[in-house]
N, CA, C and O atoms as a DFTB+ gen file, in Angstrom:
480 C
 N C O
     1  1      67.236     150.153     176.832
     2  2      68.024     149.230     176.028
     3  2      67.448     147.826     176.167
     4  3      67.068     147.408     177.260
     5  1      67.386     147.106     175.058
     6  2      66.818     145.763     175.077
     7  2      67.823     144.767     175.622
     8  3      69.031     144.893     175.420
     9  1      67.294     143.781     176.313
    10  2      68.109     142.665     176.781
    11  2      68.523     141.852     175.559
    12  3      67.704     141.633     174.667
    13  1      69.772     141.402     175.497
    14  2      70.262     140.681     174.317
    15  2      69.526     139.365     174.092
    16  3      69.495     138.866     172.968
    17  1      68.936     138.796     175.137
    18  2      68.207     137.539     175.003
    19  2      66.783     137.766     174.496
    20  3      66.120     136.821     174.069
    21  1      66.307     139.016     174.541
    22  2      64.961     139.326     174.106
    23  2      64.908     139.378     172.574
    24  3      65.756     140.001     171.936
    25  1      63.920     138.727     172.007
    26  2      63.802     138.760     170.554
    27  2      63.179     140.085     170.136
    28  3      62.298     140.601     170.823
    29  1      63.634     140.641     169.007
    30  2      63.085     141.920     168.572
    31  2      61.662     141.756     168.061
    32  3      61.260     140.670     167.644
    33  1      60.912     142.842     168.098
    34  2      59.559     142.833     167.563
    35  2      59.663     142.718     166.047
    36  3      60.479     143.396     165.422
    37  1      58.835     141.858     165.459
    38  2      58.834     141.676     164.017
    39  2      57.576     142.307     163.431
    40  3      56.488     142.179     163.992
    41  1      57.735     142.993     162.294
    42  2      56.642     143.669     161.622
    43  2      56.326     142.955     160.305
    44  3      57.223     142.513     159.588
    45  1      55.051     142.856     160.014
    46  2      54.624     142.189     158.780
    47  2      54.772     143.131     157.591
    48  3      54.449     144.315     157.681
    49  1      55.256     142.602     156.493
    50  2      55.385     143.328     155.225
    51  2      54.747     142.474     154.142
    52  3      54.720     141.248     154.250
    53  1      54.236     143.111     153.106
    54  2      53.681     142.395     151.963
    55  2      54.409     142.871     150.713
    56  3      54.507     144.071     150.456
    57  1      54.918     141.914     149.939
    58  2      55.663     142.230     148.722
    59  2      54.753     142.933     147.719
    60  3      53.645     142.472     147.446
    61  1      55.227     144.051     147.172
    62  2      54.458     144.822     146.203
    63  2      54.340     144.122     144.856
    64  3      53.495     144.491     144.041
    65  1      55.177     143.114     144.610
    66  2      55.148     142.424     143.316
    67  2      54.359     141.125     143.399
    68  3      53.367     140.966     142.687
    69  1      54.777     140.188     144.255
    70  2      54.137     138.863     144.278
    71  2      53.066     138.726     145.355
    72  3      52.241     137.814     145.290
    73  1      53.067     139.613     146.336
    74  2      52.038     139.576     147.374
    75  2      52.335     138.683     148.554
    76  3      51.491     138.551     149.440
    77  1      53.521     138.054     148.603
    78  2      53.831     137.195     149.744
    79  2      54.083     138.062     150.982
    80  3      54.370     139.253     150.869
    81  1      53.973     137.464     152.131
    82  2      54.157     138.177     153.391
    83  2      55.391     137.660     154.105
    84  3      55.670     136.461     154.088
    85  1      56.130     138.565     154.735
    86  2      57.278     138.173     155.550
    87  2      57.427     139.165     156.689
    88  3      56.783     140.214     156.695
    89  1      58.271     138.836     157.644
    90  2      58.440     139.673     158.831
    91  2      59.888     140.123     158.963
    92  3      60.816     139.352     158.725
    93  1      60.066     141.392     159.350
    94  2      61.396     141.959     159.561
    95  2      61.385     142.770     160.852
    96  3      60.313     143.089     161.367
    97  1      62.558     143.109     161.382
    98  2      62.596     143.887     162.616
    99  2      62.383     145.386     162.413
   100  3      62.510     146.141     163.377
   101  1      62.067     145.848     161.210
   102  2      61.805     147.264     161.009
   103  2      60.361     147.461     160.547
   104  3      59.829     146.641     159.799
   105  1      59.725     148.552     160.995
   106  2      58.319     148.774     160.635
   107  2      58.178     149.236     159.186
   108  3      59.079     149.876     158.645
   109  1      57.041     148.909     158.557
   110  2      56.810     149.380     157.196
   111  2      56.615     150.895     157.193
   112  3      56.077     151.462     158.144
   113  1      57.056     151.544     156.115
   114  2      56.887     152.987     155.977
   115  2      55.782     153.244     154.977
   116  3      55.740     152.648     153.901
   117  1      54.899     154.130     155.347
   118  2      53.748     154.430     154.507
   119  2      54.191     154.991     153.161
   120  3      55.025     155.894     153.099
   121  1      53.628     154.451     152.088
   122  2      53.906     154.945     150.752
   123  2      55.152     154.362     150.097
   124  3      55.434     154.682     148.942
   125  1      55.900     153.524     150.792
   126  2      57.102     152.932     150.215
   127  2      56.824     151.466     149.906
   128  3      56.433     150.700     150.788
   129  1      57.028     151.080     148.648
   130  2      56.832     149.692     148.254
   131  2      58.024     148.862     148.711
   132  3      59.172     149.294     148.612
   133  1      57.737     147.676     149.208
   134  2      58.801     146.754     149.610
   135  2      58.680     145.481     148.773
   136  3      57.605     145.147     148.275
   137  1      59.799     144.786     148.630
   138  2      59.834     143.573     147.826
   139  2      60.482     142.459     148.626
   140  3      61.435     142.699     149.367
   141  1      59.969     141.232     148.482
   142  2      60.580     140.068     149.121
   143  2      61.944     139.817     148.481
   144  3      62.265     140.405     147.448
   145  1      62.726     138.968     149.079
   146  2      64.075     138.684     148.598
   147  2      64.074     138.176     147.161
   148  3      64.891     138.611     146.349
   149  1      63.169     137.262     146.842
   150  2      63.112     136.690     145.495
   151  2      62.779     137.752     144.448
   152  3      63.445     137.842     143.417
   153  1      61.754     138.550     144.713
   154  2      61.351     139.580     143.755
   155  2      62.420     140.663     143.631
   156  3      62.686     141.150     142.532
   157  1      63.029     141.037     144.745
   158  2      64.080     142.055     144.706
   159  2      65.232     141.602     143.802
   160  3      65.733     142.378     142.989
   161  1      65.643     140.350     143.952
   162  2      66.748     139.836     143.138
   163  2      66.382     139.857     141.657
   164  3      67.216     140.200     140.819
   165  1      65.157     139.496     141.334
   166  2      64.739     139.503     139.925
   167  2      64.597     140.915     139.386
   168  3      64.915     141.166     138.224
   169  1      64.120     141.850     140.219
   170  2      64.012     143.245     139.780
   171  2      65.393     143.832     139.505
   172  3      65.585     144.546     138.521
   173  1      66.350     143.530     140.375
   174  2      67.726     144.003     140.183
   175  2      68.307     143.417     138.898
   176  3      69.078     144.080     138.204
   177  1      67.937     142.176     138.581
   178  2      68.429     141.526     137.364
   179  2      67.760     142.081     136.105
   180  3      68.182     141.770     134.991
   181  1      66.715     142.904     136.278
   182  2      66.076     143.544     135.130
   183  2      64.784     142.902     134.666
   184  3      64.234     143.309     133.643
   185  1      64.281     141.905     135.392
   186  2      63.015     141.279     135.006
   187  2      61.862     142.258     135.249
   188  3      61.848     142.944     136.271
   189  1      60.901     142.333     134.331
   190  2      59.761     143.237     134.528
   191  2      58.845     142.717     135.642
   192  3      58.654     141.508     135.771
   193  1      58.279     143.627     136.449
   194  2      57.409     143.217     137.558
   195  2      56.237     142.333     137.139
   196  3      55.864     141.415     137.870
   197  1      55.648     142.601     135.959
   198  2      54.504     141.785     135.512
   199  2      54.906     140.328     135.302
   200  3      54.138     139.419     135.618
   201  1      56.106     140.103     134.770
   202  2      56.597     138.734     134.558
   203  2      56.851     138.051     135.899
   204  3      56.508     136.881     136.071
   205  1      57.444     138.766     136.844
   206  2      57.717     138.201     138.172
   207  2      56.405     137.846     138.856
   208  3      56.272     136.769     139.439
   209  1      55.434     138.757     138.783
   210  2      54.125     138.536     139.410
   211  2      53.444     137.311     138.799
   212  3      52.888     136.483     139.520
   213  1      53.489     137.195     137.462
   214  2      52.867     136.057     136.781
   215  2      53.523     134.742     137.202
   216  3      52.832     133.764     137.485
   217  1      54.858     134.718     137.242
   218  2      55.577     133.511     137.649
   219  2      55.265     133.140     139.101
   220  3      55.074     131.968     139.427
   221  1      55.216     134.150     139.961
   222  2      54.952     133.898     141.377
   223  2      53.548     133.346     141.587
   224  3      53.359     132.413     142.367
   225  1      52.560     133.916     140.896
   226  2      51.194     133.429     141.059
   227  2      51.014     132.053     140.432
   228  3      50.238     131.240     140.934
   229  1      51.716     131.789     139.351
   230  2      51.658     130.464     138.743
   231  2      52.234     129.428     139.697
   232  3      51.762     128.293     139.753
   233  1      53.254     129.825     140.446
   234  2      53.906     128.906     141.381
   235  2      53.183     128.842     142.723
   236  3      53.563     128.052     143.588
   237  1      52.161     129.649     142.908
   238  2      51.414     129.620     144.163
   239  2      52.049     130.431     145.264
   240  3      51.927     130.067     146.434
   241  1      52.727     131.524     144.934
   242  2      53.430     132.318     145.934
   243  2      52.502     133.233     146.719
   244  3      52.871     133.675     147.807
   245  1      51.334     133.528     146.219
   246  2      50.443     134.436     146.928
   247  2      50.113     133.845     148.293
   248  3      49.614     132.724     148.389
   249  1      50.387     134.586     149.318
   250  2      50.134     134.121     150.671
   251  2      51.268     133.316     151.264
   252  3      51.170     132.891     152.415
   253  1      52.334     133.090     150.531
   254  2      53.488     132.374     151.073
   255  2      54.126     133.225     152.161
   256  3      53.970     134.446     152.152
   257  1      54.832     132.618     153.087
   258  2      55.373     133.352     154.231
   259  2      56.887     133.281     154.245
   260  3      57.482     132.222     154.043
   261  1      57.499     134.435     154.487
   262  2      58.931     134.516     154.714
   263  2      59.106     135.208     156.052
   264  3      58.283     136.048     156.416
   265  1      60.131     134.889     156.779
   266  2      60.379     135.553     158.038
   267  2      61.868     135.822     158.173
   268  3      62.682     134.905     158.061
   269  1      62.223     137.069     158.411
   270  2      63.617     137.492     158.445
   271  2      64.381     136.905     159.630
   272  3      65.435     136.296     159.443
   273  1      63.870     137.078     160.830
   274  2      64.595     136.632     162.022
   275  2      64.279     135.187     162.392
   276  3      65.109     134.517     163.006
   277  1      63.114     134.702     162.036
   278  2      62.700     133.366     162.440
   279  2      63.199     132.262     161.531
   280  3      62.903     131.092     161.774
   281  1      63.942     132.595     160.498
   282  2      64.542     131.631     159.585
   283  2      63.518     130.799     158.820
   284  3      63.863     129.744     158.288
   285  1      62.263     131.252     158.752
   286  2      61.280     130.526     157.954
   287  2      61.536     130.833     156.493
   288  3      61.978     131.932     156.158
   289  1      61.266     129.885     155.626
   290  2      61.473     130.052     154.198
   291  2      60.146     130.001     153.467
   292  3      59.187     129.375     153.919
   293  1      60.113     130.656     152.357
   294  2      58.969     130.523     151.463
   295  2      59.202     129.268     150.647
   296  3      60.289     129.068     150.104
   297  1      58.206     128.439     150.558
   298  2      58.331     127.238     149.748
   299  2      57.217     127.247     148.710
   300  3      56.128     127.767     148.955
   301  1      57.499     126.669     147.559
   302  2      56.576     126.670     146.440
   303  2      56.325     125.238     145.988
   304  3      57.234     124.407     145.977
   305  1      55.092     124.964     145.618
   306  2      54.748     123.649     145.086
   307  2      55.329     123.524     143.683
   308  3      55.282     124.469     142.895
   309  1      55.872     122.359     143.381
   310  2      56.473     122.109     142.073
   311  2      56.312     120.638     141.721
   312  3      55.852     119.839     142.536
   313  1      56.691     120.295     140.509
   314  2      56.656     118.911     140.040
   315  2      58.074     118.531     139.638
   316  3      58.722     119.240     138.867
   317  1      58.548     117.412     140.164
   318  2      59.893     116.922     139.862
   319  2      59.969     116.563     138.377
   320  3      59.126     115.827     137.864
   321  1      60.986     117.090     137.694
   322  2      61.134     116.800     136.262
   323  2      61.674     115.397     136.017
   324  3      61.593     114.892     134.897
   325  1      62.221     114.763     137.044
   326  2      62.780     113.427     136.881
   327  2      61.725     112.340     137.073
   328  3      61.562     111.470     136.217
   329  1      61.002     112.392     138.207
   330  2      60.029     111.325     138.501
   331  2      58.575     111.754     138.334
   332  3      57.680     110.909     138.330
   333  1      58.326     113.068     138.196
   334  2      56.963     113.558     138.026
   335  2      56.194     113.705     139.323
   336  3      55.007     114.032     139.308
   337  1      56.861     113.465     140.453
   338  2      56.206     113.579     141.745
   339  2      56.094     115.022     142.220
   340  3      56.843     115.895     141.781
   341  1      55.156     115.256     143.115
   342  2      54.985     116.588     143.699
   343  2      56.101     116.832     144.712
   344  3      56.518     115.919     145.425
   345  1      56.574     118.067     144.765
   346  2      57.604     118.434     145.742
   347  2      57.463     119.907     146.076
   348  3      56.680     120.623     145.451
   349  1      58.220     120.355     147.061
   350  2      58.226     121.764     147.458
   351  2      59.657     122.253     147.387
   352  3      60.583     121.561     147.812
   353  1      59.835     123.457     146.845
   354  2      61.174     124.016     146.666
   355  2      61.244     125.420     147.275
   356  3      60.225     126.108     147.336
   357  1      62.445     125.867     147.734
   358  2      62.578     127.178     148.375
   359  2      62.828     128.320     147.385
   360  3      63.389     129.347     147.766
   361  1      62.423     128.158     146.129
   362  2      62.588     129.199     145.120
   363  2      61.397     129.141     144.170
   364  3      60.712     128.122     144.084
   365  1      61.157     130.230     143.465
   366  2      60.054     130.253     142.518
   367  2      60.444     129.412     141.305
   368  3      61.370     129.769     140.578
   369  1      59.744     128.297     141.081
   370  2      60.087     127.464     139.924
   371  2      59.661     128.159     138.639
   372  3      58.526     128.619     138.513
   373  1      60.574     128.227     137.700
   374  2      60.302     128.878     136.426
   375  2      60.043     127.839     135.355
   376  3      60.538     126.715     135.438
   377  1      59.273     128.211     134.356
   378  2      58.958     127.300     133.261
   379  2      60.242     126.884     132.554
   380  3      61.068     127.728     132.207
   381  1      60.405     125.590     132.344
   382  2      61.589     125.065     131.682
   383  2      62.756     124.792     132.615
   384  3      63.771     124.241     132.188
   385  1      62.631     125.164     133.866
   386  2      63.707     124.950     134.840
   387  2      63.629     123.525     135.384
   388  3      62.544     123.030     135.688
   389  1      64.781     122.871     135.506
   390  2      64.798     121.523     136.065
   391  2      64.549     121.596     137.569
   392  3      65.229     122.328     138.289
   393  1      63.573     120.833     138.028
   394  2      63.224     120.751     139.448
   395  2      63.374     119.300     139.857
   396  3      62.847     118.406     139.195
   397  1      64.096     119.061     140.954
   398  2      64.258     117.699     141.452
   399  2      63.693     117.590     142.855
   400  3      63.936     118.458     143.694
   401  1      62.942     116.531     143.118
   402  2      62.480     116.262     144.473
   403  2      63.692     115.807     145.293
   404  3      64.769     115.559     144.750
   405  1      63.498     115.704     146.580
   406  2      64.610     115.363     147.466
   407  2      65.265     114.033     147.110
   408  3      66.492     113.938     147.073
   409  1      64.455     113.002     146.846
   410  2      65.043     111.688     146.556
   411  2      65.758     111.678     145.204
   412  3      66.818     111.064     145.084
   413  1      65.208     112.338     144.187
   414  2      65.884     112.395     142.881
   415  2      67.156     113.230     142.964
   416  3      68.161     112.903     142.331
   417  1      67.113     114.313     143.748
   418  2      68.314     115.142     143.926
   419  2      69.433     114.329     144.575
   420  3      70.583     114.363     144.138
   421  1      69.066     113.599     145.628
   422  2      70.076     112.768     146.312
   423  2      70.622     111.682     145.389
   424  3      71.823     111.414     145.387
   425  1      69.748     111.057     144.607
   426  2      70.184     110.008     143.688
   427  2      71.127     110.582     142.626
   428  3      72.146     109.970     142.308
   429  1      70.794     111.745     142.082
   430  2      71.653     112.357     141.071
   431  2      72.996     112.750     141.672
   432  3      74.039     112.548     141.051
   433  1      72.973     113.313     142.882
   434  2      74.215     113.711     143.542
   435  2      75.091     112.493     143.798
   436  3      76.310     112.554     143.635
   437  1      74.472     111.388     144.199
   438  2      75.211     110.149     144.452
   439  2      75.818     109.623     143.152
   440  3      76.972     109.195     143.136
   441  1      75.047     109.652     142.061
   442  2      75.532     109.177     140.759
   443  2      76.695     110.014     140.244
   444  3      77.656     109.467     139.702
   445  1      76.623     111.340     140.407
   446  2      77.661     112.231     139.886
   447  2      78.979     112.095     140.642
   448  3      80.051     112.209     140.049
   449  1      78.900     111.850     141.952
   450  2      80.104     111.789     142.769
   451  2      80.565     110.368     143.057
   452  3      81.705     110.153     143.467
   453  1      79.694     109.411     142.846
   454  2      80.070     108.024     143.060
   455  2      80.130     107.601     144.521
   456  3      80.225     106.409     144.814
   457  1      80.077     108.546     145.429
   458  2      80.168     108.191     146.846
   459  2      79.110     108.883     147.704
   460  3      79.088     108.712     148.923
   461  1      78.243     109.657     147.077
   462  2      77.191     110.332     147.827
   463  2      77.623     111.660     148.416
   464  3      76.803     112.359     149.012
   465  1      78.892     112.032     148.267
   466  2      79.325     113.318     148.794
   467  2      78.888     114.421     147.845
   468  3      78.561     114.154     146.689
   469  1      78.881     115.639     148.317
   470  2      78.421     116.743     147.491
   471  2      79.472     117.258     146.532
   472  3      79.170     118.121     145.708
   473  1      80.678     116.767     146.609
   474  2      81.716     117.155     145.669
   475  2      82.470     118.398     146.047
   476  3      83.317     118.853     145.278
   477  1      82.198     118.972     147.210
   478  2      82.919     120.169     147.639
   479  2      84.196     119.832     148.325
   480  3      84.925     120.728     148.749
Protein backbone atom coordinates (compact mmCIF):
# COMPACT_ATOMS: atom_id res chain seq x y z
CA UNK A 1 0.00 0.00 0.00
CA UNK A 2 1.29 3.46 -0.88
CA UNK A 3 1.98 6.06 1.75
CA UNK A 4 -0.61 8.86 1.45
CA UNK A 5 2.18 11.46 1.28
CA UNK A 6 3.82 9.69 -1.67
CA UNK A 7 2.90 11.11 -5.05
CA UNK A 8 1.59 8.59 -7.56
CA UNK A 9 3.60 7.65 -10.62
CA UNK A 10 2.49 9.68 -13.63
CA UNK A 11 2.41 8.24 -17.16
CA UNK A 12 2.80 10.25 -20.34
CA UNK A 13 -0.07 10.25 -22.85
CA UNK A 14 -0.29 11.89 -26.27
CA UNK A 15 -3.63 13.16 -27.59
CA UNK A 16 -4.71 11.28 -30.72
CA UNK A 17 -6.27 14.45 -32.15
CA UNK A 18 -4.05 17.48 -31.41
CA UNK A 19 -0.84 15.71 -30.37
CA UNK A 20 -0.36 17.49 -27.04
CA UNK A 21 1.17 15.56 -24.16
CA UNK A 22 -0.11 15.26 -20.59
CA UNK A 23 0.42 13.02 -17.58
CA UNK A 24 -2.09 10.93 -15.62
CA UNK A 25 -1.82 8.35 -12.84
CA UNK A 26 -2.92 5.50 -15.14
CA UNK A 27 -0.74 3.82 -17.78
CA UNK A 28 -1.60 4.06 -21.48
CA UNK A 29 -3.23 0.97 -23.00
CA UNK A 30 -1.92 -0.30 -26.27
CA UNK A 31 -4.26 0.28 -29.20
CA UNK A 32 -6.59 2.67 -27.36
CA UNK A 33 -6.66 6.29 -28.51
CA UNK A 34 -6.75 8.91 -25.77
CA UNK A 35 -7.77 12.55 -26.01
CA UNK A 36 -6.77 15.60 -23.96
CA UNK A 37 -9.49 17.42 -22.04
CA UNK A 38 -9.96 20.10 -24.70
CA UNK A 39 -10.24 17.66 -27.61
CA UNK A 40 -12.50 15.31 -25.65
CA UNK A 41 -14.93 18.13 -24.90
CA UNK A 42 -15.04 19.16 -28.56
CA UNK A 43 -15.47 15.56 -29.74
CA UNK A 44 -18.38 15.09 -27.32
CA UNK A 45 -19.90 18.32 -28.69
CA UNK A 46 -19.77 16.79 -32.19
CA UNK A 47 -16.85 18.68 -33.74
CA UNK A 48 -15.02 16.62 -36.40
CA UNK A 49 -11.46 15.55 -35.43
CA UNK A 50 -9.94 17.21 -38.54
CA UNK A 51 -11.37 20.59 -37.51
CA UNK A 52 -10.12 20.19 -33.92
CA UNK A 53 -6.67 19.16 -35.17
CA UNK A 54 -6.51 22.15 -37.56
CA UNK A 55 -7.55 24.60 -34.82
CA UNK A 56 -5.08 23.12 -32.35
CA UNK A 57 -2.16 23.28 -34.77
CA UNK A 58 -3.08 26.81 -35.81
CA UNK A 59 -3.01 27.77 -32.13
CA UNK A 60 0.34 26.06 -31.57
CA UNK A 61 -0.95 23.18 -29.43
CA UNK A 62 1.45 20.58 -30.81
CA UNK A 63 3.85 19.79 -28.01
CA UNK A 64 1.85 21.68 -25.39
CA UNK A 65 1.86 20.04 -21.95
CA UNK A 66 -0.98 19.15 -19.64
CA UNK A 67 -0.54 17.37 -16.34
CA UNK A 68 -3.36 15.73 -14.41
CA UNK A 69 -1.94 15.63 -10.88
CA UNK A 70 0.61 18.44 -11.14
CA UNK A 71 -2.01 21.09 -11.97
CA UNK A 72 -0.06 22.28 -15.02
CA UNK A 73 -2.18 23.81 -17.76
CA UNK A 74 -1.83 23.89 -21.48
CA UNK A 75 -1.46 27.44 -22.65
CA UNK A 76 -1.76 28.74 -26.19
CA UNK A 77 -0.32 31.82 -27.84
CA UNK A 78 -2.98 34.32 -28.90
CA UNK A 79 -3.46 37.96 -29.84
CA UNK A 80 -5.64 40.23 -27.70
CA UNK A 81 -8.59 41.49 -29.75
CA UNK A 82 -8.72 44.70 -27.71
CA UNK A 83 -5.11 45.97 -27.74
CA UNK A 84 -3.50 43.67 -30.33
CA UNK A 85 -0.84 42.52 -27.88
CA UNK A 86 0.47 38.98 -27.59
CA UNK A 87 -0.93 36.90 -24.73
CA UNK A 88 -1.29 33.30 -23.58
CA UNK A 89 -4.63 31.67 -22.81
CA UNK A 90 -5.58 28.31 -21.17
CA UNK A 91 -7.90 27.30 -24.05
CA UNK A 92 -7.59 26.78 -27.78
CA UNK A 93 -8.37 30.18 -29.32
CA UNK A 94 -10.83 29.84 -32.16
CA UNK A 95 -11.13 32.11 -35.18
CA UNK A 96 -13.55 34.95 -34.46
CA UNK A 97 -13.44 34.37 -30.69
CA UNK A 98 -12.78 37.41 -28.50
CA UNK A 99 -9.46 37.03 -26.67
CA UNK A 100 -8.41 39.48 -23.97
CA UNK A 101 -4.96 39.82 -22.43
CA UNK A 102 -4.77 40.04 -18.66
CA UNK A 103 -4.71 43.85 -18.49
CA UNK A 104 -7.59 44.30 -20.98
CA UNK A 105 -9.62 41.62 -19.17
CA UNK A 106 -9.11 43.39 -15.85
CA UNK A 107 -9.97 46.77 -17.37
CA UNK A 108 -13.17 45.42 -18.93
CA UNK A 109 -14.16 43.69 -15.69
CA UNK A 110 -13.57 46.93 -13.78
CA UNK A 111 -15.63 48.93 -16.31
CA UNK A 112 -18.56 46.48 -16.23
CA UNK A 113 -18.79 46.33 -12.43
CA UNK A 114 -17.67 49.83 -11.59
CA UNK A 115 -15.68 48.61 -8.60
CA UNK A 116 -13.31 46.00 -9.98
CA UNK A 117 -15.20 43.09 -8.45
CA UNK A 118 -16.06 40.10 -10.59
CA UNK A 119 -19.79 40.55 -10.10
CA UNK A 120 -20.40 37.24 -8.35
